[in-house]
NUBARO-309604 format. One record per residue (C-alpha): x, y, z; residue in one letter. Coordinates in steps of 0.2 Angstrom, whole numbers, padded with zeros to 4 digits, always signed. Last residue first. Layout:
# residues N
XYZa/...
This chain:
# residues 613
+0342+0205+0265r/+0361+0203+0271t/+0370+0188+0276r/+0385+0188+0265e/+0398+0194+0277d/+0394+0175+0288e/+0402+0165+0276n/+0418+0172+0284s/+0431+0185+0284p/+0439+0188+0301l/+0430+0195+0316n/+0434+0213+0319a/+0449+0219+0330g/+0451+0236+0318l/+0469+0229+0314s/+0463+0212+0311e/+0448+0219+0300r/+0461+0227+0289l/+0472+0211+0289e/+0460+0200+0282a/+0454+0212+0271i/+0469+0216+0260n/+0485+0227+0259s/+0478+0243+0262m/+0476+0257+0250t/+0467+0275+0254t/+0465+0281+0237k/+0467+0299+0230r/+0457+0294+0213l/+0469+0305+0201g/+0465+0323+0202s/+0450+0321+0191s/+0441+0309+0202i/+0445+0321+0218t/+0438+0336+0208k/+0423+0328+0201q/+0418+0322+0221a/+0422+0339+0227y/+0410+0347+0215a/+0395+0331+0218y/+0398+0335+0236y/+0380+0347+0236p/+0373+0334+0226k/+0375+0318+0238p/+0386+0306+0230v/+0383+0289+0219y/+0390+0275+0213f/+0383+0263+0201g/+0370+0249+0197i/+0383+0235+0201l/+0372+0218+0199e/+0373+0205+0211y/+0381+0187+0211h/+0375+0184+0229l/+0386+0168+0230r/+0401+0178+0225g/+0406+0190+0210n/+0397+0204+0214i/+0392+0205+0233y/+0404+0196+0243v/+0419+0193+0233q/+0417+0208+0224y/+0414+0222+0235l/+0425+0216+0253p/+0415+0220+0268n/+0420+0231+0281i/+0406+0230+0296t/+0392+0235+0303v/+0380+0223+0311s/+0368+0206+0303d/+0382+0199+0295g/+0382+0215+0284q/+0364+0225+0288n/+0375+0242+0289g/+0390+0246+0278g/+0408+0251+0275l/+0415+0245+0258v/+0431+0237+0255g/+0438+0236+0237i/+0447+0223+0228e/+0460+0226+0216g/+0474+0214+0223d/+0483+0230+0235e/+0465+0234+0243f/+0455+0250+0239f/+0445+0258+0253c/+0430+0264+0262y/+0416+0264+0248i/+0399+0268+0256f/+0385+0254+0256a/+0369+0249+0248v/+0363+0234+0245h/+0348+0223+0233g/+0331+0225+0230t/+0323+0229+0212w/+0323+0211+0207s/+0328+0204+0191g/+0345+0202+0197k/+0347+0207+0215k/+0354+0226+0214r/+0370+0235+0220l/+0372+0252+0223v/+0388+0259+0231v/+0388+0276+0241i/+0403+0285+0238a/+0413+0290+0253g/+0430+0286+0248y/+0430+0286+0228i/+0423+0274+0216p/+0420+0279+0198q/+0410+0287+0186s/+0398+0298+0198i/+0380+0297+0199k/+0371+0311+0207i/+0361+0312+0224f/+0346+0322+0232n/+0335+0317+0217k/+0334+0302+0222n/+0333+0288+0209k/+0350+0280+0210s/+0349+0283+0230f/+0333+0274+0231s/+0338+0257+0227q/+0342+0251+0242s/+0326+0256+0247s/+0324+0262+0268a/+0317+0278+0260s/+0320+0296+0261g/+0335+0297+0251s/+0343+0308+0264t/+0349+0327+0265s/+0365+0332+0271y/+0370+0337+0289g/+0383+0325+0296s/+0369+0315+0306e/+0358+0316+0292k/+0372+0307+0279l/+0377+0294+0292c/+0358+0290+0295y/+0354+0290+0277n/+0368+0276+0273i/+0361+0267+0290f/+0343+0266+0284s/+0349+0260+0266a/+0358+0245+0275c/+0343+0241+0287w/+0331+0227+0278p/+0315+0224+0290n/+0305+0209+0283s/+0320+0197+0287n/+0320+0199+0303g/+0326+0212+0317v/+0330+0232+0312m/+0313+0236+0321s/+0298+0247+0322s/+0298+0253+0305m/+0290+0269+0301n/+0305+0279+0292i/+0309+0297+0298g/+0329+0293+0298t/+0332+0288+0318k/+0317+0279+0315k/+0323+0267+0303h/+0341+0266+0312y/+0333+0259+0327n/+0347+0260+0339i/+0352+0250+0356g/+0367+0240+0344g/+0358+0224+0351d/+0346+0216+0340g/+0356+0221+0326e/+0372+0211+0331k/+0387+0217+0342v/+0403+0210+0336r/+0404+0216+0318g/+0415+0229+0321w/+0412+0233+0336k/+0395+0239+0333w/+0393+0255+0341r/+0409+0261+0345t/+0420+0254+0329e/+0406+0254+0316g/+0395+0268+0323e/+0411+0280+0324e/+0415+0274+0305f/+0402+0277+0299a/+0399+0295+0307v/+0417+0301+0300a/+0411+0294+0285m/+0397+0307+0284w/+0411+0319+0282p/+0414+0313+0265a/+0434+0326+0262e/+0428+0344+0266r/+0442+0341+0280q/+0445+0361+0283d/+0463+0356+0291h/+0466+0368+0306p/+0473+0385+0304l/+0491+0384+0314l/+0500+0401+0316a/+0515+0400+0319i/+0523+0407+0336p/+0543+0408+0338n/+0549+0400+0355g/+0550+0385+0345s/+0547+0366+0349n/+0528+0363+0349k/+0525+0382+0337g/+0511+0392+0344g/+0493+0394+0341v/+0481+0406+0335s/+0464+0402+0339d/+0453+0402+0322l/+0439+0413+0317t/+0425+0405+0310k/+0414+0408+0294k/+0405+0396+0284n/+0410+0382+0294e/+0426+0371+0300n/+0426+0354+0303n/+0443+0355+0311i/+0436+0359+0327s/+0444+0371+0340n/+0429+0380+0343k/+0417+0365+0344e/+0405+0366+0328p/+0389+0376+0327k/+0376+0360+0323k/+0365+0358+0308i/+0377+0358+0293a/+0390+0350+0302p/+0382+0338+0313k/+0398+0333+0327s/+0399+0323+0340a/+0392+0305+0335i/+0389+0296+0349p/+0368+0294+0349n/+0362+0286+0363a/+0348+0272+0364v/+0353+0270+0382p/+0359+0254+0390k/+0350+0246+0401e/+0347+0245+0423t/+0361+0258+0425q/+0377+0252+0438g/+0386+0248+0422s/+0392+0266+0420t/+0390+0273+0403v/+0396+0271+0387n/+0398+0280+0369g/+0418+0280+0370s/+0425+0274+0386k/+0436+0259+0379d/+0445+0250+0392i/+0459+0238+0388s/+0467+0226+0402i/+0483+0223+0407s/+0485+0211+0420q/+0497+0214+0433g/+0485+0206+0448p/+0472+0195+0439y/+0456+0192+0432i/+0444+0177+0432k/+0425+0181+0435n/+0424+0188+0420p/+0426+0171+0410d/+0430+0170+0390s/+0441+0184+0393i/+0443+0192+0376n/+0449+0208+0381n/+0436+0218+0370q/+0422+0206+0375r/+0427+0207+0393a/+0426+0226+0396i/+0411+0228+0385d/+0402+0215+0397d/+0407+0223+0412v/+0399+0240+0405y/+0409+0256+0406v/+0410+0270+0418g/+0427+0269+0424n/+0424+0265+0441k/+0411+0253+0441e/+0419+0245+0428a/+0434+0241+0437i/+0423+0236+0452k/+0412+0223+0441v/+0429+0215+0433l/+0435+0213+0450t/+0451+0220+0458d/+0454+0214+0477g/+0477+0213+0470p/+0480+0225+0458v/+0473+0225+0437v/+0482+0237+0424t/+0471+0248+0415y/+0475+0253+0398n/+0466+0266+0388s/+0453+0266+0373p/+0450+0283+0366g/+0436+0296+0371n/+0446+0305+0384a/+0458+0308+0367n/+0474+0316+0376v/+0479+0332+0369g/+0489+0342+0358y/+0480+0335+0343i/+0466+0322+0347t/+0460+0307+0334l/+0445+0301+0327h/+0444+0287+0315q/+0434+0289+0298g/+0450+0282+0287p/+0459+0271+0299f/+0477+0273+0304i/+0491+0259+0306k/+0508+0265+0304s/+0508+0271+0322v/+0505+0253+0327d/+0499+0255+0346k/+0488+0268+0345i/+0483+0274+0362n/+0476+0293+0355n/+0487+0304+0367n/+0503+0292+0363k/+0501+0290+0344a/+0498+0309+0343i/+0514+0311+0353e/+0524+0296+0345d/+0519+0305+0326t/+0527+0322+0333s/+0522+0339+0332t/+0521+0353+0321k/+0501+0351+0314y/+0505+0347+0296r/+0521+0336+0300e/+0509+0326+0313a/+0496+0324+0303i/+0509+0318+0286k/+0519+0305+0300s/+0503+0299+0305l/+0495+0294+0288t/+0482+0301+0278d/+0477+0295+0259g/+0458+0294+0263s/+0454+0306+0279m/+0458+0304+0299v/+0446+0314+0306t/+0455+0328+0318y/+0448+0336+0335e/+0460+0349+0339i/+0468+0351+0357p/+0473+0367+0365k/+0492+0372+0361q/+0503+0377+0374t/+0520+0385+0368s/+0538+0377+0368k/+0554+0382+0374a/+0550+0401+0375r/+0558+0417+0372p/+0553+0431+0381v/+0549+0448+0374k/+0539+0438+0358p/+0547+0442+0342t/+0536+0437+0329d/+0519+0444+0339a/+0505+0430+0338l/+0494+0429+0323t/+0476+0432+0324k/+0468+0421+0310a/+0454+0425+0296s/+0443+0413+0287f/+0427+0415+0277q/+0416+0403+0266s/+0404+0407+0253f/+0413+0396+0241n/+0401+0394+0226r/+0391+0380+0219t/+0374+0381+0213l/+0367+0364+0211l/+0350+0364+0200i/+0336+0349+0198n/+0326+0352+0182k/+0308+0343+0180t/+0303+0344+0164e/+0287+0351+0154d/+0295+0370+0155g/+0298+0384+0166a/+0311+0398+0159v/+0327+0398+0166a/+0338+0410+0175s/+0353+0405+0189y/+0365+0417+0199v/+0359+0434+0195v/+0369+0445+0205d/+0362+0457+0215e/+0373+0472+0220k/+0376+0476+0238g/+0395+0476+0236a/+0397+0459+0246s/+0385+0451+0231n/+0367+0450+0233t/+0360+0434+0227y/+0347+0432+0213k/+0337+0417+0207v/+0324+0420+0192v/+0312+0408+0184i/+0302+0414+0170a/+0285+0406+0167m/+0284+0398+0149g/+0272+0385+0156q/+0264+0389+0170k/+0263+0381+0188t/+0281+0376+0189h/+0283+0374+0206i/+0300+0378+0214i/+0305+0369+0227t/+0309+0380+0242k/+0328+0381+0242l/+0340+0368+0248k/+0356+0369+0258g/+0352+0354+0267y/+0349+0366+0285a/+0338+0375+0271d/+0342+0390+0259t/+0334+0406+0261k/+0320+0414+0252w/+0315+0432+0248e/+0300+0429+0236y/+0296+0438+0221s/+0281+0438+0210t/+0280+0443+0191s/+0284+0426+0183g/+0293+0417+0197l/+0306+0429+0204t/+0318+0422+0217v/+0327+0433+0229k/+0341+0423+0239f/+0347+0423+0256p/+0359+0407+0260v/+0351+0401+0277d/+0363+0385+0275a/+0376+0380+0263v/+0377+0359+0258p/+0395+0352+0261r/+0408+0350+0246s/+0408+0361+0234g/+0402+0376+0245d/+0385+0369+0241s/+0368+0377+0237v/+0353+0367+0232t/+0339+0373+0219v/+0325+0361+0213n/+0314+0365+0199t/+0296+0359+0195v/+0286+0349+0185y/+0266+0346+0184v/+0259+0330+0177w/+0238+0328+0176k/+0228+0314+0178e/+0210+0314+0175t/+0197+0301+0181g/+0198+0282+0179p/+0187+0269+0186k/+0197+0256+0195l/+0183+0245+0195g/+0175+0254+0210g/+0177+0241+0225e/+0167+0228+0217k/+0177+0228+0203k/+0193+0228+0212s/+0188+0213+0222i/+0183+0203+0208a/+0200+0206+0200k/+0209+0199+0218i/+0195+0185+0217v/+0201+0182+0198k/+0217+0182+0204s/+0214+0167+0216f/+0204+0158+0207k/+0219+0156+0193s/+0234+0153+0204d/+0225+0138+0215d/+0213+0142+0229l/+0217+0134+0247e/+0222+0148+0256g/+0205+0156+0252v/+0196+0141+0258k/+0183+0134+0246e/+0165+0131+0254g/+0155+0142+0245q/+0162+0137+0230a/+0174+0149+0219v/+0169+0154+0199g/+0176+0170+0201s/+0164+0181+0196e/+0149+0171+0205s/+0159+0168+0220m/+0164+0187+0223i/+0147+0192+0221f/+0140+0182+0231n/+0151+0189+0243a/+0147+0205+0243y/+0130+0202+0245a/+0132+0193+0259e/+0145+0206+0269p/+0132+0221+0262n/+0143+0235+0268n/+0138+0252+0279g/+0153+0250+0291d/+0140+0240+0304n/+0139+0226+0289g/+0158+0221+0288p/+0168+0222+0270a/+0183+0213+0273y/+0179+0204+0291k/+0160+0197+0286k/+0168+0196+0268m/+0181+0185+0274m/+0168+0173+0280e/+0157+0173+0265p/+0173+0168+0255i/+0178+0154+0267t/+0192+0159+0278f/+0208+0148+0281d/+0219+0161+0271k/+0211+0177+0278y/+0226+0185+0285k/+0240+0180+0277r/+0235+0176+0261k/+0221+0188+0259l/+0231+0202+0265l/+0248+0198+0253s/+0235+0200+0239r/+0226+0216+0244k/+0247+0223+0247a/+0250+0217+0229n/+0237+0225+0221d/+0242+0242+0228g/+0259+0240+0224a/+0253+0235+0205e/+0242+0250+0207i/+0257+0261+0210s/+0265+0271+0227s/+0251+0267+0237f/+0238+0277+0244i/+0232+0268+0260a/+0212+0273+0265f/+0208+0280+0283s/+0190+0281+0285h/+0178+0294+0294k/+0160+0291+0293d/+0148+0295+0280p/+0158+0293+0268n/+0170+0303+0274y/+0188+0300+0267v/+0206+0302+0274v/+0217+0299+0263g/+0236+0291+0269i/+0252+0290+0260g/+0267+0280+0255i/+0262+0264+0254k/+0272+0252+0246g/+0273+0239+0260k/+0259+0243+0274q/+0271+0243+0290n/+0257+0252+0302k/+0239+0252+0294v/+0229+0262+0283s/+0213+0254+0277i/+0212+0244+0260l/+0203+0250+0246n/+0203+0236+0234g/+0211+0241+0221p/+0222+0253+0231n/+0233+0265+0218n/+0222+0281+0228f/+0214+0290+0215r/+0209+0272+0206w/+0203+0265+0221n/+0194+0281+0225l/+0185+0279+0208s/+0188+0294+0195g/+0191+0312+0200g/+0207+0316+0201t/+0225+0312+0200k/+0238+0325+0202l/+0256+0318+0195l/+0271+0331+0203r/+0289+0329+0200t/+0300+0331+0212g/+0315+0317+0207n/+0308+0304+0218s/+0292+0306+0211s/+0278+0316+0222e/+0260+0309+0221y/+0247+0325+0224e/+0229+0313+0224v/+0213+0324+0220t/+0197+0324+0227k/+0197+0343+0225t/+0189+0345+0244s/+0200+0331+0249a/+0216+0335+0243h/+0227+0319+0249y/+0245+0319+0249i/+0257+0307+0242a/+0274+0303+0245n/+0289+0292+0237i/+0282+0288+0219f/+0292+0281+0207r/+0292+0283+0188m/
């Protein structure tokens, strides 16, 4: 079982280990290095691989020791430390640093013990030891630090309850939870979760009640606490909608009524004509307002403005005599480099009167600023933040404004379409399009650290030791109001209680891949399906950026040769995912990856697509 978090209770000398499904393991007593899964009693430092907690111990001075996810992880951390930090040291030299005398140790006696146990000579350097001697040194240190003397272990099981409307978590829903003879009034949090129910006693009755509109308490879940962890999903439609409609026969006929702009996110299977028909407008008008050059090409996750101009979308500017790229950038509040890149201008000093330039204002500020801000270009967080008045991402209860028909004097009540389909994909698409320019901006220049944004203690996304594919997925989920996996590991989604495996790939599903014989790999979102059977995946850390890659060509059948672990969705979305699968898999089908990338303005497929960590 994999542990993801650990808390040390010093008063009882107990470490509480929490697994990805909520089950707890209590390790009490024994030697400190056994209790902390830390054979070398390593002090906690930043970015320690495998560390899941910190234990503060006074012996007699204060020391903060690392708590590792397993004995193996702690052992690997000790090996890495010795090879990295002490490779040029002899055993006596190393012990003066590893176990200094001013910290209550006797480094000379420590060194003599290690050399006696391992057979290493006094003059041999750590980095020059063969595998056999090095392993003996590691074993001797563990023995000196307490010998991994075991204490007692106790498993504690839990029940996790998540509330969903079928696709999204529902926050602030009140429940009466009775555990044994004690009752509590609890509400779901921003991610639709109730407090974790700990099985403090075998056979304890668990009853969850909800008060309905008639004031009667309904039992929505009941069970008896046993020796297994349970993850419960309560699905119910708590949404209510009301629409105020204008009079059928207005006193003065109108040729055209005025609608307020509605922000719409393109869903899988959408076409511009379908959207226009739904909102009683025309394909040409939507295309014009959103600067869409080819009405046959729109993309899932793309933002459109209905009944108005998309202020964040790209616009065209015609160069006039006296213009420079710097002047145009300042006038429109964008960067010179961005305009040059978007328009393939190789020399920013050479533009010509009459030249048409596309300007994309989304996510940018004036070029007069000294540096690009770390900004979040995403406008909405459905489960955390109230949606804008005319947003199509409707929440629990909402009164929609009445609007009239576009070409008729008779009013029509138009309720914006309730978009429940994979809300996180709008975030992913916006990040790919606006921040990363579909692969043209690389990881050091994106102005964001997805690790930091999702609570992962990694200072950078650059470099082989900082893979960020999982943190990108978690960022998109968090921004749209869903729980994350709480880890930067690509494999965490296949093991975490917040996610459920589904049988088939659907738009927005999380695909988990693994290197054969390893616990590392890659994770991305299912984006589209190509005519040749290939699947497009939208993800981070793909070619050091955010791109859409072909799943089979790059990851499964290509050089990487990854193993497909499965497809997963957030727990609150499971009912919607099952409905999508049973309805026949609504797919967004596109011709091929090259055409898709060309339409998005991305780089064409190349060997760079296989760059991942």
